[in-house]
N, C-alpha and C positions, 0 to 999 in steps of 0.2 A: 620295647617296641617303637620303631621309628615314627616320629609324628604324633606320639601320644604321651601325655604327661602321666606322672605316677598316680594321680587322682583318677584319671580316665581308666588306667589299667586296674586299679583297685576296684572301681566300679564294675568293670567287665568280669573280674574274678568273682565278685559277689553275686552276679547273674547266674553263676554256675555252682558256687560253693558257699555254704553258710559260714557264720563266724566260728562255729565249733568245728566244722569239717576242715577248714583251712585258715588257721590264724594267720594274720598279716601284721608285721611290724614295719612301719613305714620310716625309712631313713631319708632325711632331707635337709638342706641348708636353711629352709624356711622355718622360722620358729615363732612367728607372731601368733597371737591367740586366734586370729581369724584362720590361719593356715592349719592350726592344730585342730579346730572345730570341723574345718572342712574335711580333713583326713578321716575323722571319726564318722562324719556324715556319710562319706562314700564307702565306709565299711572296715576301716582299719581297726584292729584290736588294740594296737599300742603305737606310740609315736616317739621317735628319737632324732633330735636335731644334730646336725654335723656342726663342728667336729665332735666326735663322741668317744668315750672310753671303751676300749674293746671288751673289757671285762663287764661293764655295764650292759653292753649290747648282748653278750652271751647270756648274762643273767636274765635279761628280759625274754630272750628266745626260750631259755629253759622254763621260765615261769609260764609262757604261753603253751608250751608242749605239756607241761604238767597239768595246766588247767584243761587242756583238751583231753588228756587221759583221764583225769578225775571225773569230768562231766561225762565222758563216754561210760566209764565204769558205773557211775550213779544210774544213768539211764538204762544201762544193761541190767543192773540189779533190780530196778523197778519193772522192767520188762519181764524178767523171770517171775517176779512176784505176781505180775499181771497173769502170766500164764498159769501159775499155780492157784490163782484166785478163783477156783470153781468151788463156789460155796456149797458146804455139805447138804444144806436144806434143799438146794436146787436139785442135787442128785437124789436125795430121798424122796422129794415130792415127785420128780420125773419117774422114778421106779415105782412109786405108789400108783401113779397114773397109769403106767404100762401094766401093772398088775390088775388094775380095775378093768382094763380092756381085754385082758387074756381070756376070760370067760364069755364076755358078751360080744367081742369083736376081735378075734384073734389076728385077722389081717391088719387091723389097725395098730395093734400091739407090735406086731412085726415091723410095721412101717416106723413107729416111734422108736423102736430099738435101733433101726438103721440110722435114724436122724440123731439119736443120742450118740451113736459110734461116730458119725460124721462130725459132730460138735466136738467130742473129746479129741479126735485125731487133729482136728483143726486147731484146738487150743494149744496142743503141744508140738504141732508139726513146725511151726515158725520159730525156731529156736534162737535165731540171731536178729537182733534189731536192725542191723545194717544190711540185711538181705531183703531186697524188695521182692514182692509177689504180684501176681496179676490181680486186678480188681475182681475178676470173676471168682478167684480163689477165696478172697475174703467174703464175697457175696454168699458162697456156699455155706461158709460158717454162719453168716448172719441168718440165712434161710433156715438152716438146721435148728438154731436157737429159737427162732420165731415159731417154727413148725411145733416144737415141743411146747412152747408157752401157750400157743393157741389151743393145743390139745387139753392142756390144764384148765385154762380160763374161758374157753369157748367164745361166745359172741361178745364177751367183755373186752376182747382185744382184737381190733380190726387193723389190717395192714395194707397200705397202698404203696407200690413201688414202681419206679420209672427209671430205666438206665438205657445209655446209647447202645445200639446193636454191636455185639462182639464183646464190649467191655474189656478191650485189650489194652489197659493202662496199667502202669507199674506204680504200686504204692507201698509205703512201709506196712509191714504185717501188724494185725490187731489194732487197726486205726478206727474201723467202722464198728466192729461187734461190741466193743465196750461202750460206745455212744448210744448203740441201739438198746443194749441191756440197761444202760442208765435210764433211758426214756421210758422203758417198760416198767422197771422197778420203782423209780422215783417219780415218774410223770403219770403213768396210766393207772397202776395198781392201787394207789391211795384213793382213787375215785371209786365210789361204789358201783357206779354205772359203767366204769372202764372208759375206753376211748380209742382213738385212731392214731397210729404212727404212719407218717408219710416219708418214705425214703426216696430221694430223687437226685439224679446226677445230670448236670448240664455241661455239654462239650462246647465250651467258649473258645474263642480264637486263641487266647494265651493261656487258658487253664481249664482244668476239669474241676468243676465245683459240685461237691456232694453235700446234701442237707438232710438232716434228720429232724423232723418236726413232729411234735405231739401236741394234743389238746388236753394235756393232763392238768395237774394242780399248779404247774408253774413254780417260780421261785424268785426271790428278790435279787437285786444287784449285789447286795452284801453277800448272799449265799454263793452267787457265782464266783465272786472274788475269793471266798474261803475255800471253794472247791479247787480252784485253779492254782492257789497260792499257798494255802495253809498246810503245813506238813502233817498236822495232827488230823486232818480231815480224811480219815481212812475210807469212808464211803465214796469219796471222790478221787481215789488214787487212780481209777481207770481214766477219768477225764483229764486229770492233772498229767498223767503219764503221757497220754495222746497229745496234749498240748505241747508239752516240753519236747517230744520227739519231732513234732511237726516243725517247731522252732528251729531245732537243730538241723533239720533237712533243708527247710525252705526259708527259714528267716521270719516266718509268721505262724502263729498258732491258730487255735480254734476261734471262731466268731460265734459268740452265744448271745442270743436275745430271748427274754423271757418276761412274762407277766403273770403275776400270781392269780390263779383261778382261771387262766386262759391257755396256758401251755408254753412250750419252750421250742426254739429252733436252734440247732447247732450245725454250723457250717464249716466244711474242710475245703481248702483251696489247694489243688496241686498244679503248680506251674508246669506248662507244657515243655519248656526247655530244661527242666530238672525232674522229670518223672522218676528216674532212677537214683536221684540224689547225686548225679555225677556232676 
């Protein structure tokens, strides 16, 4: 592009594509440590100074493409696992709750069956991690899940939500529902008296910011690190998968703040210029 340096072009590309979506190998005559660091700072995946060996360049390109393919396969596998991770006890408890309403409140039982059907359809509808959906579609899944849990736990679970009118934003699938489920299962339910979950979206100038806040048991900074980074933390696979997918699409993951005994807040930031991950 006339009038722009390679660094500027690289920075512009990174405003639209993440490191995983479009790997960049920067070729330049500059080879000082300062130049190399600057290349990585603006978003280059790799760096090769001229003159270079053609075979080395091709090898580096193949490595970047292999890395992209491997990471995509890993995230896809975890996405499929996340879809299949409908815990049996959740289904059993839900069906028992519905059976309990069948005699005393048939209309409530029918309503819960509709919500369970909506929840199951939503879990398996979004089959590909690179296919974006409307925020309102994800919210339907969240509402179905919370409707079922409120029927089971009554006043122990309170929900407050606030979203921009229309909610016509494109987001990766299964981004919010796992966060809400985590807040319910690990934040609210361990408290005997229950608690409240607040789900809110703010339409800022440059991004849509969604927060899921609970006043549950909270967790330590060490626990947060384990959930996001430790492969052995099975209970945290939902959070970890969401975090990794957000990083692959937008270059930034979840923001989590928590205090033991006070609750947890998880925030998702969707940049306006990359809603569809384009």
